[in-house]
C-alpha positions in Angstrom: 29.0 -25.6 121.8 26.4 -27.7 120.1 25.0 -26.7 116.7 21.4 -25.9 116.2 19.3 -28.1 113.8 19.5 -25.3 111.2 23.3 -25.1 111.5 23.6 -28.9 111.2 21.5 -28.9 108.0 23.5 -26.0 106.6 26.7 -27.8 107.4 25.5 -31.0 105.7 24.4 -29.2 102.5 27.8 -27.4 102.3 29.5 -30.7 102.7 27.6 -32.6 100.0 28.3 -29.6 97.6 32.0 -29.5 98.1 33.3 -33.0 99.1 32.6 -36.7 98.8 30.2 -37.9 101.6 30.2 -41.5 102.8 26.8 -43.1 103.1 25.3 -44.1 106.4 26.7 -47.7 106.8 23.8 -48.7 109.0 21.4 -48.5 106.0 22.0 -51.1 103.3 19.9 -51.7 100.3 19.1 -55.2 99.1 18.4 -55.8 95.4 15.5 -58.2 94.9 15.6 -58.2 91.2 14.4 -60.0 89.3 17.9 -61.2 88.4 19.4 -60.2 85.0 16.2 -59.6 82.9 18.4 -57.9 80.3 21.4 -58.7 78.1 24.7 -59.4 79.7 27.6 -58.1 77.6 30.4 -60.1 79.2 31.0 -62.7 81.9 34.3 -63.3 83.6 35.5 -66.0 85.9 38.4 -65.4 88.3 41.3 -67.5 86.9 42.0 -69.4 90.2 39.1 -68.6 92.7 36.0 -70.3 91.5 33.8 -68.5 94.0 34.6 -65.2 92.2 32.9 -64.2 89.0 31.8 -60.9 87.4 29.3 -59.8 84.8 28.9 -56.6 82.7 25.2 -56.2 81.7 24.1 -53.5 79.3 22.0 -51.3 81.5 25.0 -49.5 83.0 25.5 -51.9 85.9 28.3 -54.4 86.9 28.2 -57.2 89.4 30.4 -59.5 91.3 29.9 -62.7 93.3 32.3 -64.1 95.9 30.1 -67.0 96.9 30.0 -68.9 93.6 26.9 -67.2 92.3 24.6 -67.6 95.4 24.4 -63.8 95.6 25.5 -60.9 93.4 26.6 -57.4 94.4 27.2 -54.2 92.6 30.9 -53.4 92.0 30.2 -49.8 91.2 31.1 -47.1 93.7 27.8 -46.3 95.4 29.2 -43.1 96.8 30.6 -41.9 93.5 28.9 -40.0 90.7 27.4 -43.2 89.2 29.4 -43.0 86.0 32.1 -45.5 87.0 32.1 -49.1 85.8 28.9 -48.5 83.8 29.7 -50.6 80.7 32.6 -52.8 81.7 34.2 -54.4 78.6 36.9 -56.5 80.3 38.1 -57.7 83.6 41.4 -59.6 84.1 43.4 -60.7 87.1 47.1 -61.2 87.8 48.5 -64.7 87.5 50.8 -64.0 90.5 48.5 -62.1 92.9 44.8 -63.3 92.9 43.7 -60.1 94.6 45.0 -57.8 92.0 43.0 -57.2 88.8 42.1 -54.6 86.2 38.8 -53.5 84.6 38.3 -51.7 81.4 35.2 -49.5 81.0 33.6 -48.2 77.8 34.6 -44.6 78.4 38.3 -45.6 78.2 38.7 -45.8 82.0 40.9 -48.3 83.6 40.3 -49.4 87.2 42.3 -51.6 89.5 41.3 -53.8 92.5 43.5 -55.1 95.3 40.8 -57.1 97.1 39.7 -59.5 94.4 37.2 -57.2 92.8 35.2 -56.0 95.8 36.3 -52.4 95.3 37.7 -50.7 92.2 39.8 -47.6 91.9 40.3 -45.5 88.8 43.9 -45.5 87.8 43.9 -44.1 84.2 41.7 -42.6 81.6 42.8 -43.1 78.1 42.9 -39.7 76.3 40.3 -39.2 73.6 41.6 -38.5 70.1 38.3 -36.7 69.3 35.5 -35.2 71.3 33.2 -38.0 72.3 31.3 -39.2 75.4 33.0 -42.6 75.0 36.5 -43.8 74.1 36.0 -47.5 73.8 38.8 -50.0 73.8 38.4 -53.8 73.8 40.4 -56.2 75.8 43.2 -56.2 78.4 46.0 -58.4 79.6 48.4 -58.4 82.6 51.9 -59.8 82.0 52.0 -63.3 83.8 55.4 -62.6 85.4 55.3 -58.9 86.0 52.2 -57.1 87.4 53.5 -53.7 86.3 53.1 -54.5 82.6 49.6 -54.2 81.1 48.2 -54.1 77.6 44.9 -52.6 76.3 43.7 -53.2 72.7 42.0 -50.5 70.8 38.7 -50.9 69.0 35.0 -51.9 69.4 35.4 -55.6 68.4 32.7 -57.0 70.7 29.9 -54.6 70.0 27.7 -57.4 68.8 24.6 -55.3 68.0 26.6 -52.9 65.8 29.7 -54.6 64.5 28.4 -57.1 61.9 30.7 -58.5 59.3 29.8 -59.2 55.7 31.5 -59.8 52.4 31.7 -56.0 51.9 32.7 -55.3 55.5 35.0 -58.2 56.1 37.0 -56.3 58.7 33.9 -55.1 60.5 32.5 -51.6 61.1 34.2 -48.7 62.8 32.2 -47.0 65.5 32.7 -43.3 66.4 32.7 -44.2 70.1 35.9 -46.2 69.8 39.6 -45.7 69.0 41.4 -47.9 66.6 44.8 -48.9 65.3 47.0 -49.9 68.2 47.7 -51.7 71.5 48.5 -49.6 74.5 51.3 -50.8 76.8 52.4 -49.7 80.2 55.4 -51.0 82.3 54.8 -48.9 85.4 51.4 -49.9 86.6 49.5 -47.6 84.3 51.4 -44.3 85.1 52.7 -44.0 81.5 51.6 -45.6 78.3 52.8 -46.0 74.7 51.3 -47.3 71.6 52.5 -50.6 70.1 51.2 -52.7 67.2 50.4 -49.4 65.6 51.8 -50.1 62.1 49.4 -53.0 61.2 46.4 -50.9 60.2 44.9 -47.6 61.3 41.6 -49.5 61.6 43.0 -52.3 63.8 40.3 -53.7 66.1 41.7 -56.0 68.8 39.6 -59.0 69.8 42.0 -60.7 72.4 45.4 -60.3 73.9 47.1 -63.5 75.1 50.6 -63.8 76.7 52.4 -67.1 76.6 53.0 -68.3 80.2 55.9 -70.5 79.0 57.6 -67.7 77.2 56.3 -64.5 78.8 58.0 -62.3 76.2 55.9 -64.0 73.5 52.4 -62.6 73.1 49.5 -62.7 70.6 46.7 -60.5 69.4 43.6 -61.7 67.5 42.4 -58.7 65.4 40.1 -57.9 62.5 43.2 -57.9 60.3 44.5 -61.3 61.4 46.5 -63.1 64.0 49.8 -61.6 65.1 52.7 -62.6 67.3 55.3 -60.6 69.2 58.5 -62.0 70.6 59.6 -58.9 72.5 56.7 -58.3 74.9 54.7 -56.4 72.4 57.3 -54.0 70.9 57.2 -55.5 67.4 54.6 -57.7 65.6 54.5 -60.2 62.8 51.6 -62.0 61.1 51.1 -65.6 62.2 48.2 -67.1 60.3 49.7 -70.0 58.4 47.0 -72.7 58.1 44.1 -70.3 58.7 41.9 -70.2 55.6 40.7 -66.6 56.2 43.1 -65.3 58.9 40.1 -63.4 60.3 39.8 -64.5 63.9 36.5 -64.0 65.7 37.9 -65.2 69.0 41.0 -66.9 70.4 41.6 -68.7 73.7 44.4 -70.8 75.3 45.1 -73.8 77.3 48.1 -74.1 79.7 49.1 -77.1 81.8 51.5 -75.7 84.5 52.8 -79.2 85.3 53.7 -80.2 81.7 54.2 -76.6 80.4 52.0 -77.5 77.5 50.5 -74.4 75.9 47.9 -74.5 73.1 46.0 -71.8 71.2 42.5 -72.3 70.0 40.9 -70.0 67.4 37.5 -69.7 65.7 37.6 -68.1 62.3 35.2 -65.5 60.9 32.9 -67.7 58.8 32.9 -66.7 55.2 30.3 -67.7 52.6 31.1 -68.0 48.9 28.7 -68.6 46.0 28.6 -72.1 44.7 26.1 -72.2 41.8 22.6 -71.8 43.3 24.0 -72.6 46.8 27.0 -71.6 48.9 30.3 -72.8 50.2 31.3 -72.2 53.8 34.8 -71.4 54.8 36.0 -70.9 58.4 35.9 -73.2 61.4 38.0 -73.9 64.4 41.8 -74.2 64.6 44.5 -74.9 67.1 48.2 -74.2 67.3 50.6 -76.1 69.5 53.7 -74.1 68.4 52.9 -70.6 69.5 50.9 -69.6 66.4 53.5 -70.6 63.8 51.1 -73.0 62.2 47.5 -73.8 62.7 45.7 -77.2 62.5 42.1 -77.6 61.4 39.9 -79.0 64.2 36.5 -78.1 62.6 35.7 -81.8 62.3 32.0 -82.4 61.7 30.8 -79.0 62.9 28.7 -78.4 59.8 25.0 -78.9 59.4 23.0 -80.2 56.4 20.5 -77.4 55.9 18.4 -79.5 53.6 17.5 -81.5 56.7 16.5 -78.4 58.7 12.8 -77.9 57.9 11.9 -75.4 60.6 10.7 -72.2 58.9 12.2 -69.9 61.5 15.7 -71.3 61.0 15.3 -71.3 57.3 14.2 -67.7 57.3 17.1 -66.8 59.6 19.5 -68.5 57.2 18.3 -66.4 54.3 18.3 -63.2 56.5 22.0 -63.8 57.3 23.0 -64.7 53.7 21.1 -61.8 52.3 23.1 -59.5 54.6 26.3 -61.2 53.8 26.0 -60.9 50.0 23.9 -57.7 50.0 21.3 -59.4 47.8 18.2 -61.5 48.1 19.7 -64.9 48.9 16.3 -66.7 48.3 16.6 -65.7 44.7 20.4 -65.9 44.3 21.1 -69.0 46.4 17.8 -70.9 46.8 19.5 -74.3 47.2 20.4 -75.2 50.8 24.0 -76.4 51.3 24.7 -79.9 52.5 27.3 -78.6 54.9 27.4 -75.1 56.5 27.7 -73.6 59.9 27.0 -70.3 61.7 29.2 -67.3 62.3 30.5 -68.3 65.7 31.9 -65.5 67.8 33.3 -67.0 71.0 35.4 -69.9 72.0 36.5 -71.4 75.3 38.5 -74.4 76.4 38.3 -76.3 79.7 41.5 -75.5 81.7 41.4 -79.1 83.0 40.9 -80.8 79.6 42.4 -79.4 76.4 40.0 -81.5 74.3 36.9 -80.0 75.7 36.1 -76.9 73.7 32.9 -74.7 73.5 31.6 -72.4 70.8 28.6 -69.9 70.9 26.9 -67.8 68.3 24.5 -64.9 68.8 21.5 -65.4 66.5 19.5 -62.4 67.9 22.1 -59.7 67.7 24.9 -60.9 65.4 24.4 -62.1 61.9 24.4 -65.8 62.5 22.0 -68.7 62.0 21.4 -72.4 62.8 19.9 -74.4 65.6 21.8 -74.5 68.9 22.8 -72.0 71.5 26.2 -73.6 72.2 28.4 -76.3 70.6 31.0 -78.6 72.2 33.6 -81.1 71.3 35.1 -83.6 73.8 37.7 -85.1 71.5 39.7 -82.1 70.4 37.5 -81.2 67.5 36.9 -84.4 65.7 33.2 -84.4 66.6 31.0 -81.5 67.6 27.6 -81.5 69.2 25.0 -79.0 70.2 25.2 -78.9 74.0 22.8 -75.9 74.8 19.3 -76.2 73.4 16.4 -73.9 74.2 13.0 -72.9 72.8 10.2 -74.5 70.8 12.5 -76.0 68.2 14.0 -78.3 70.8 11.0 -78.6 73.1 9.0 -79.9 70.2 11.8 -82.1 68.9 11.7 -80.6 65.4 13.9 -82.2 62.7 14.4 -85.0 65.2 15.4 -87.7 62.7 18.3 -85.6 61.5 19.7 -84.9 64.9 19.3 -88.5 65.9 21.3 -89.5 62.8 24.1 -87.3 64.0 24.0 -88.7 67.5 22.8 -85.5 69.1 20.8 -85.3 72.4 17.1 -84.4 72.1 15.0 -81.9 73.9 15.6 -78.5 75.5 18.2 -78.4 78.4 18.5 -74.7 79.2 16.8 -73.4 82.3 15.2 -70.0 82.7 13.5 -68.1 85.6 10.6 -65.8 85.1 11.0 -65.6 81.3 10.9 -69.4 81.1 7.3 -69.6 80.0 7.9 -67.2 77.2 11.1 -68.9 76.1 9.6 -72.3 76.1 7.2 -71.1 73.5 9.7 -69.1 71.4 11.9 -70.2 68.6 15.6 -69.9 69.5 16.2 -67.5 66.6 15.0 -64.9 69.1 17.7 -65.9 71.5 21.4 -65.0 71.6 24.3 -65.7 73.9 26.5 -62.7 74.1 28.9 -64.3 76.6 30.9 -67.5 77.1 33.2 -68.2 80.0 34.7 -71.2 81.8 36.2 -71.3 85.3 39.1 -73.2 86.9 36.9 -76.2 87.7 35.6 -76.5 84.1 32.1 -75.1 84.8 30.8 -73.3 81.8 28.7 -70.1 81.7 26.6 -68.7 78.9 23.8 -66.1 78.6 20.9 -67.4 76.6 18.1 -64.8 76.0 18.2 -62.5 79.1 19.4 -65.0 81.5 22.7 -66.3 82.9 23.2 -70.1 82.8 25.8 -72.4 84.3 26.7 -76.0 83.4 28.5 -78.1 85.9 28.2 -81.4 83.9 30.0 -80.6 80.7 27.0 -79.0 78.9 24.5 -81.8 79.6 22.3 -79.4 81.5 22.2 -75.6 82.1 20.9 -73.9 85.3 20.1 -70.2 85.6 22.0 -68.4 88.3 20.1 -65.1 88.5 17.0 -66.0 90.7 15.7 -68.3 93.3 12.2 -69.7 92.9 10.3 -69.7 96.2 8.8 -73.1 95.4 9.0 -75.3 92.3 6.4 -74.2 89.8 5.4 -71.1 91.7 6.9 -68.7 89.1 7.6 -66.5 92.1 11.2 -65.3 92.3 13.7 -63.8 94.7 16.5 -62.1 92.8 20.1 -62.9 93.7 21.2 -59.3 93.3 22.2 -59.0 89.6 19.2 -57.3 88.1 19.6 -55.7 84.7 16.0 -54.7 84.6 14.9 -51.1 84.0 13.1 -50.4 87.2 10.4 -47.8 87.0 7.4 -46.5 89.0 6.4 -48.5 92.2 2.8 -48.4 93.4 2.9 -49.2 97.0 -0.7 -48.6 97.9 -2.8 -50.9 95.9 -5.9 -51.6 98.1 -4.2 -54.9 99.2 -1.7 -54.3 102.1 0.8 -57.0 101.1 0.7 -56.4 97.4 2.9 -53.8 95.8 2.9 -53.2 92.0 6.2 -52.7 90.2 6.6 -51.3 86.7 9.6 -52.2 84.6 11.0 -51.7 81.1 11.0 -54.7 78.8 9.6 -57.0 81.5 6.1 -55.7 82.2 4.4 -55.4 85.6 5.2 -57.3 88.8 3.6 -57.8 92.1 5.2 -58.7 95.5 4.2 -62.2 96.5 4.3 -64.6 99.4 7.7 -66.1 100.4 6.0 -69.3 101.3 8.6 -71.6 102.9 11.6 -69.6 101.5 14.1 -69.5 104.3 15.2 -65.9 104.2 12.2 -64.0 105.6 13.8 -60.6 104.9 13.8 -61.4 101.2 11.3 -59.9 98.8 9.6 -62.3 96.3 8.0 -61.0 93.1 5.8 -62.4 90.4 5.3 -61.1 86.9 1.6 -60.5 86.2 1.9 -58.8 82.8 4.6 -59.1 80.2 6.5 -62.3 79.2 4.2 -64.3 81.4 1.5 -63.8 78.8 3.6 -64.4 75.7 2.0 -67.5 74.5 -0.5 -68.7 71.9 0.4 -65.9 69.6 -0.5 -63.3 72.2 1.8 -61.0 74.1 1.7 -59.1 77.3 2.7 -55.4 77.7 6.5 -55.4 78.0 7.5 -51.8 79.0 5.2 -50.6 81.7 5.3 -46.8 82.2 2.7 -46.3 85.0 0.0 -48.2 86.8 -3.0 -47.4 88.9 -5.6 -49.5 90.8 -9.3 -48.8 90.9 -10.0 -47.1 94.3 -13.1 -49.3 95.1 -11.9 -52.6 93.6 -8.3 -53.7 93.9 -8.7 -56.4 91.3 -9.1 -53.7 88.6 -5.6 -52.6 87.4 -4.9 -50.0 84.7 -1.5 -50.0 82.9 0.1 -48.0 80.1 3.3 -48.8 78.2 5.6 -46.8 76.0 7.6 -49.4 74.1 7.2 -52.8 72.5 3.9 -54.8 72.6 0.8 -52.8 73.4 2.7 -49.5 73.5 0.4 -46.5 73.8 -2.6 -48.6 74.9 -4.6 -48.3 78.0 -4.5 -51.9 79.3 -6.9 -53.2 82.0 -7.2 -56.2 84.2 -10.4 -57.0 86.1 -9.0 -60.0 87.9 -5.9 -58.9 89.6 -3.6 -59.3 86.6 -4.5 -62.8 85.5 -5.8 -61.5 82.1 -5.6 -58.2 80.4 -7.5 -56.3 77.6 -6.8 -53.1 75.8 -9.6 -50.6 76.4 -8.1 -47.6 74.5 -5.5 -46.7 72.0 -4.0 -43.3 73.1 -0.8 -43.2 71.1 0.3 -44.7 67.8 3.7 -44.2 66.1 5.3 -44.2 62.7 8.4 -45.8 64.2 8.8 -49.6 64.8 7.3 -51.1 67.9 10.6 -51.7 69.6 11.2 -48.0 69.5 9.6 -45.8 72.2 6.5 -43.7 71.9 5.4 -40.9 74.3 6.6 -41.9 77.8 3.8 -41.8 80.3 3.7 -41.2 84.0 1.4 -40.2 86.9 -1.6 -42.4 86.0 -4.2 -41.3 88.7 -7.8 -42.1 89.4 -10.3 -39.9 91.2 -11.1 -41.7 94.5 -14.6 -40.0 94.6 -15.5 -40.6 90.9 -13.3 -43.3 89.5 -14.5 -42.5 85.9 -12.1 -39.5 86.1 -8.6 -40.6 85.2 -5.5 -38.6 84.4 -1.9 -39.1 83.2 0.9 -37.1 81.5 3.0 -37.8 78.4 6.5 -36.4 79.0 8.0 -34.3 76.2 11.4 -34.1 77.9 12.3 -37.3 79.8 15.2 -37.1 82.3 14.6 -40.0 84.7 13.2 -42.5 82.3 15.0 -45.1 80.2 15.2 -43.6 76.7 14.4 -40.2 75.3 11.0 -38.8 74.2 10.6 -39.2 70.5 9.8 -36.1 68.3 6.1 -35.4 68.4 5.8 -35.9 64.6 6.8 -39.6 65.1 3.4 -40.1 66.6 0.5 -40.6 64.2 -1.8 -40.5 67.1 -1.4 -38.6 70.4 0.7 -35.6 71.6 2.6 -34.5 74.6 0.9 -33.1 77.7 -1.9 -33.9 80.1 -4.6 -36.5 79.3 -7.9 -36.9 81.0 -10.7 -39.5 80.7 -14.1 -39.1 82.2 -15.5 -42.5 81.3 -13.1 -44.9 83.1 -10.3 -45.0 80.6 -12.2 -45.8 77.4 -11.7 -42.3 75.8 -8.9 -39.8 76.4 -8.6 -36.1 75.7 -5.5 -34.0 75.5 -6.0 -31.3 78.1 -3.3 -28.6 77.8 -5.3 -25.4 78.0 -3.3 -22.9 80.0 -0.1 -25.0 79.9 3.0 -23.6 78.1 3.2 -24.4 74.4 5.8 -27.1 73.8 6.1 -27.5 77.6 7.1 -30.8 79.2 4.7 -32.0 81.8 6.8 -34.4 83.8 4.5 -35.3 86.7 0.9 -34.8 87.9 -0.1 -34.5 91.5 -3.7 -34.8 92.8 -4.6 -32.9 95.9 -5.3 -35.5 98.6 -8.3 -33.5 99.9 -9.9 -32.4 96.6 -9.4 -34.7 93.5 -10.5 -31.9 91.2 -7.4 -30.0 92.2 -4.4 -31.3 90.1 -0.9 -29.9 89.8 1.3 -30.3 86.7 5.1 -30.2 87.2 6.7 -28.8 84.1 10.4 -29.5 83.8 12.9 -27.3 81.8 13.8 -28.5 78.4 16.5 -25.9 77.6 17.1 -22.2 78.2 14.2 -21.4 75.8 11.7 -23.6 77.5 11.7 -23.0 81.2 9.5 -25.1 83.4 7.1 -24.2 86.3 4.2 -25.3 88.4 0.6 -25.3 87.1 -2.7 -25.9 88.9 -6.1 -27.0 87.7 -9.2 -26.7 89.9 -11.6 -28.2 87.4 -10.2 -31.7 86.9 -7.6 -30.8 84.3 -9.9 -28.9 82.0 -7.9 -25.7 82.4 -4.5 -24.7 84.0 -3.1 -21.7 85.7 0.5 -20.9 86.6 1.4 -21.0 90.3 3.8 -18.4 91.6 6.9 -20.0 92.9 10.4 -18.6 93.8 11.9 -16.9 90.7 15.2 -18.9 90.7 13.3 -22.1 90.0 13.4 -22.9 86.3 12.5 -26.5 86.3 9.8 -28.3 88.4 10.4 -32.0 88.4 7.8 -33.1 90.9 5.3 -31.9 93.5 4.5 -34.0 96.6 1.7 -33.2 99.0 1.9 -34.7 102.5 -1.7 -36.1 103.1 -1.2 -35.6 106.9 0.3 -32.2 107.3 -0.8 -30.7 103.9 2.8 -29.5 103.4 3.9 -29.3 99.8 7.4 -30.2 98.5 8.7 -29.1 95.1 11.6 -31.0 93.5 13.5 -28.7 91.3 16.6 -28.2 89.1 18.1 -29.6 85.9 21.2 -31.3 84.7 22.5 -28.0 83.2 21.1 -25.3 85.6 22.6 -23.3 88.4 23.1 -24.8 91.8 20.7 -22.5 93.5 18.0 -23.2 90.9 17.7 -26.8 92.3 16.8 -28.5 95.5 13.6 -29.0 97.4 11.3 -26.2 98.3 8.6 -26.5 101.0 5.3 -24.7 101.5 3.1 -25.0 104.6 0.5 -22.5 103.4 -0.9 -24.2 100.3 1.7 -22.8 98.0 1.6 -19.1 99.0 5.1 -19.1 100.4 8.1 -21.4 99.7 11.2 -22.0 101.7 14.3 -24.0 100.6 14.2 -27.4 102.5 17.0 -29.4 100.9 19.9 -27.9 99.0 21.2 -29.6 95.9 21.5 -28.6 92.2 19.0 -31.1 90.9 16.3 -33.1 92.6 13.9 -35.6 90.9 11.6 -36.6 93.7 10.6 -36.1 97.3 8.2 -38.4 99.3 6.9 -38.2 102.8 6.1 -41.3 104.8 2.3 -41.7 105.1 2.7 -43.1 108.7 5.3 -40.6 110.0 5.6 -37.2 108.4 9.0 -36.7 109.9 10.4 -39.3 107.6 11.1 -37.7 104.2 13.1 -39.1 101.2 14.9 -37.1 98.5 16.2 -38.5 95.2 19.2 -36.5 93.8 20.4 -37.4 90.3 23.7 -36.7 88.6 24.7 -33.2 87.7 28.2 -32.5 86.4 30.4 -31.2 89.3 28.1 -32.4 92.1 29.9 -35.1 94.0 27.0 -36.8 95.9 24.1 -38.0 93.8 21.8 -40.6 95.3 19.3 -41.1 98.0 18.8 -38.9 101.1 16.8 -39.4 104.2 15.7 -37.3 107.1 13.8 -38.9 110.1 13.3 -35.6 111.9 11.6 -33.4 109.3 14.8 -32.0 107.9 16.7 -31.2 111.0 19.3 -33.7 110.1 20.1 -35.7 106.9 21.9 -38.8 105.9 23.0 -40.1 102.5 21.9 -43.8 102.1 23.4 -45.2 99.0 25.1 -48.3 100.4 24.2 -51.3 98.2 22.9 -49.5 95.1 24.9 -49.2 91.9 23.2 -46.3 90.1 23.1 -43.4 92.6 23.0 -41.0 89.6 19.7 -42.3 88.2 17.3 -43.9 90.7 13.9 -43.9 89.1 11.7 -44.1 92.2 12.3 -43.8 95.9 9.7 -43.7 98.6 8.9 -44.8 102.2 6.7 -47.8 102.9 3.1 -46.8 103.4 2.6 -49.1 106.4 6.0 -49.5 108.1 8.0 -46.4 108.9 11.2 -48.4 109.1 11.0 -49.7 105.5 12.1 -47.8 102.3 11.9 -48.8 98.6 13.7 -47.7 95.5 14.0 -48.5 91.8 17.1 -48.3 89.7 17.4 -47.1 86.1 18.9 -50.4 85.0 19.0 -52.5 88.2 15.5 -53.5 89.2 14.1 -52.8 92.7 15.6 -52.5 96.2 14.4 -52.6 99.8 16.0 -51.5 103.0 15.0 -51.8 106.7 16.1 -48.9 108.9 17.8 -49.8 112.2 
């Protein structure tokens, strides 16, 4: 007996509530980027398969490539809860079985793969000593002769934004998100664990774990308390720092020749600065050990720089910034004389597996406390001579201090390639940059991450090419992402008055538009071009970097309005009258007492009255749930408050218009009636049990508001969508802490008089109906504890049947926008919280 449509829907809702549901495999999302556009925490190369690499960006995404970087794909479980593999801190593979590997995630979760990293399975969660959302550990190792033996180091060593060393904090900072004081060891594939190396220090922070392939019972740890060796597979440990001036390793790596059995350790020390009259002395450098760490040989060579020959003001300022932090005093006054030989605080080292004399170093000037020209250094003669091999920014483009670098035999000019941020980076000094990662593959190709880009060198550091995007044509500045976006995707405006132009808002990277593919061979790809943001960072001017919401003038598609919540031009109404070529601020709506890089009131739902375009509206959200970052306290704002704003003069002046709305309520979205622009609805989401949400209606262009009667179990209204064709209304309801029945989608076909549950889930952010086929409806379901199936849902028959369509996305728990194409019923679009934008074509 066949089920009725109602019974089928009921069965589906019961299933997504109680069990994991597999996404429809015929619907696959393709990420079109732009690539990276955020900071990559780590980069890993498979030890033997050079086609396989992984990256762990900071916006809760993780990616792998199996075609040598031509394309990148999420390695997160798209049908999971979205919380797996969010901040991957380490990936390591077996030396015996190239398909077997382990991944360590920031919450103390350990995953394994048996298919070379394409899929990952949770095998162990490290118990938390104290209540915390995280239980960070640092690095892992698999025994080279026995895949059942694994090691995990405790600590937060590589947290480059937080863990800064200084004279007073020589062992680094402790972070409450991490555990310290030991190394974990398992001998049974992670079933049981014990602590070793737990008598060195209760504050032990582990940087690296290396096992000697020649003597597999011998292993090493580099830590914030020194370098240690074990000769019994980690059971007991002894210090092994003879020859190291500080015995404070920042990083260690190894070289192994399987033919000759030669094994060499390379270590970069924590750079220490000591007073020397009115100047300083620098102690640290690079060292190697050819006898298993018993003794260390100095290979620092000529790594130092004569800072008297560095005249660039940015680099000199950065030098004093670092020294002032190190000594906790004003170094300009205490140590005004520049040293004749000093070097940065390097924090990563790598050696070419094919050439033991080719060694690389990087420092992170932007996020670590380090200074000095150069994004990466290299030696080709085992440390006798060092040169800067990665050079980016104005310092190198303009050949500053050229005579000095020529005297040292260094190459001139910038040699680091960027994609869409290239224009901005070409005109920025490199003290704004910072490479968080350094890796090298089995062929000796080197990978770094300068600024918010991933670069590869296949010629020993002579040139560096970005591997995140394809440019549709040289010089077009139009990009097709390779799939590894780390960009905070936000609101997508798909109807812009120009059919083939969609406008895409992003965090930190401004406003984008879809663009022509030209002769680009893949005609299913999506090309995008930045029209506001870094593309305008030149001549002392900056574009708006964090775009909240955008709208287009209903009678002139070249007029675009934009508001931002963070960084440059935050809180401004920004306007372009030439399709995004140039921009001007026409109003200041919000100002804050906090720094610009912090957020101010997040904005959404910028709308323009199609009959009288002088009437404009938007909301400032008191309680964000879908956006990147939280709403600051209202007293942080020296101008502006939360609620609904209206302008009646085309955006020049704005008035807070909350009359009739609940005090301290959070207006999350606004919806304009498609038939009557004077009728506007405010969706108020629930902040907590004391501030319940609801639906409010204005019939006078947002001058006054009245509460709309909706089902009593609804406590949070997240969005209202009105189908322009059928006039049906859809409420997205629920919260991350509310009851299951308080959430879901409610539908009204009589202008809000009566409502019926349309989609059952505990929490829904958004519903959209296709403008060309009202049977096609999309539903965006975020994470709620206990709910097994967050993500994207689709019906093509007006709710009679449903499918989950998460395949290809990495953040099913927090998709920031999801809607059908306004012209083609077979195309859908979505945006990820930290993964850019996606497109899929329905079969």
